[in-house]
N, C-alpha and C positions, 0 to 999 in steps of 0.2 A: 884145324883139322877138318876135313870135308866130311859132309853127312852122307852116308852111304843108305839109300832109301830100302835097299834090298836086305840089309841086315840091322839097321839102326832103329832106335826107338828113344823119344824123349819120354821121362817120367818125372811128371811135376807130383811132389809128395806133399799133402796136407797144406796147401796154402788157403787156409780157411780163417774166417773172421776171429774165431776164439783164440787162433795161435797167434795173431796179429795185434798190435797196440790197441786197446780199447777192448780185447776180448777175455775171456774168463782164464784163460792159461796162455797169457802171451809171452811170443819169444821177443827179447829185447832187438827192436828194429826188425822184426820180423818182415815187414811190410816192404823192406829194402829189396828183398829178394824179387818182388813182383815185376817191374821194369825189366829186369835182366832176364828173367823166365819168359816176358813177353816177347823179347828180341828173339830168345831161342826158339820160342813156339813158331813164329814167323818164319825162321829160317828152316825149321824141320818140315813146316807146312808146304814152303816154296819148293823144297827138295822131294816131296811127295812121300816123306818118311812119316810113320805113325806117331801119334802123341797120346799119353795115357795121363790123367790126372787122377790122383787117389784122394779119398776123403775118410777121416773118421766119420763114423755114421752109428753112433752109439745109442741103444734104447736109455730111455730116461733111469731105468735101475740097471746098474751093471757092477759087477765086482771091480770094474776098473775105476770105480769112483769111490773117495773118501767114505762116503756115508755107508758103504756097502763092503768096506774092508779094503778097498784100493788104496792107491797112492796120489790120486789127482782128484781136484774139485771137479764137478760137473762140465764138461765141455763137448761141443759138436753133438748135441742131442738131436737126433734125426727130425728135420723138419725146421729147426730153429734158425735165427739169424746167425748164431755162432757156427753152426755147421755149413752155412753157404760158402763158397768160395769168395776170396777177397774180391771186391766190386771191380777193383781196377785190373785184375787178372783176366787175360784174354787168351783164349785158345779157340780154335777153329771148331765149328760144329760137328767135324767128322772127329773131333778126339773122342777119345772114349773114357768114360768115368768108372773107375773101380772104387768099390766100397768095403770096408773093414771096420771091424768091432762091432758089428750087429749081434753077436754072441754075448749073451751077459755074463756068460762063465769064462769069457777070454779077453785078454788085454789088446792083442793084435796091432803090434806097432808095425809089423813089415807089410808093404805091398803084396808081398807073396802070401798074405793071409787074406787077400781082398778077392772080391769076384767081380765080374762085368755085369752088365744090365741083363745077360741072358744066363747068369750064374755060372759061368766058367770060371776056373780058377784063373790067377794071374800067370803063372808060368805056362799054363797050357795055352792061354790066349795068345801069348808072345810067339810061343813055337808055331801055332798055326799061322801066324802071319810072317815066320820065317826069321824072326828077330834073333840075334845072338850078340847084340852089343847094346847096352843100355847108357844113356847119359841122363844122369840122376840128379835134380836139384829140389830145394823146397824145405821144410821145416819137420823136425828141428834136426840139426847137425847129429846131436848127441841121443836122438831117440828113432823117431821113425825112417831118416835118412839113413842112419847107421843100421837099424835092422834090416832095410830093404836093400842095402848094398851087401851086407854079409849073406843074407839069404841068396841075393843073386849069384854071388859068387859060389855059394853051396850048389846051386843049382847049373852051374857050368857058364852062366852068361859072362861075357867081358863087360867091365864096368869103368865107366867115366864119370866121376863125380863133377860137378859144375861148382868149383870152388869160390866164385863169384855170385853164386846163386844158393847158397846154404847159409842158415844161421842157426846157432846152437842156444840152447835154454841155459846150460851151466848150472844145474840145481847145485851141484858141487863145483867149486873152483877147478878149471882144468877139464871137465867133463868132454867138452868140445874137442879139445886138443887130443885128448886120450881115445876118442871115437875116430879122429882123423888117422891116427897111428894105426889103431885096429883095423880099419878100412884098408889102408895102404899094405898092411901085413897080409891082408888076404887076397891082395892082388888087383886093388882098385887102383886106378889112376885118376890124379887131378888135373883138370883142364879149367881154362877159362874162356869167356868168348874172345874171339879174335887170335888165339893161340893157334900157331900152325900145326 
């Protein structure tokens, strides 16, 4: 499927050390999305289409973490190794990083709860660029990818989920499969590199 730089954007969701093998909240085989996303990023860059990379950027104390009443072990704490993007992830310097989870009172799974370096909300930043279709990959299928895709549909964006560039955590067996069904039911389409 051709990339249309007038309306398309690539969204790389949370490919951070803590979500990859060796991290504090690792998605099984999460690092396998990296080379595929690098290929997508290269194609978007060559086409002149915008690229966004989201990151969890939590304070050390947040209700998102078990110690403070949340569901998760500490992960992606601002400025730590775990919060850094996977070292093999390659996106051009012009790519925009959007950060979420800075508010200690919110979980912020969705990129639509993120802000860019200028403090603009994600939806507004996309519309400012004329983006109407998102190609979404990253981690994890059943959490931040799912939340981002569902919010994108609510905001009126067309969504293509990169099925060869997502991995799920499956806290409960079948979570990823259910998330895929939910995203499809919301109108997202699933595509892969090289598909016509």
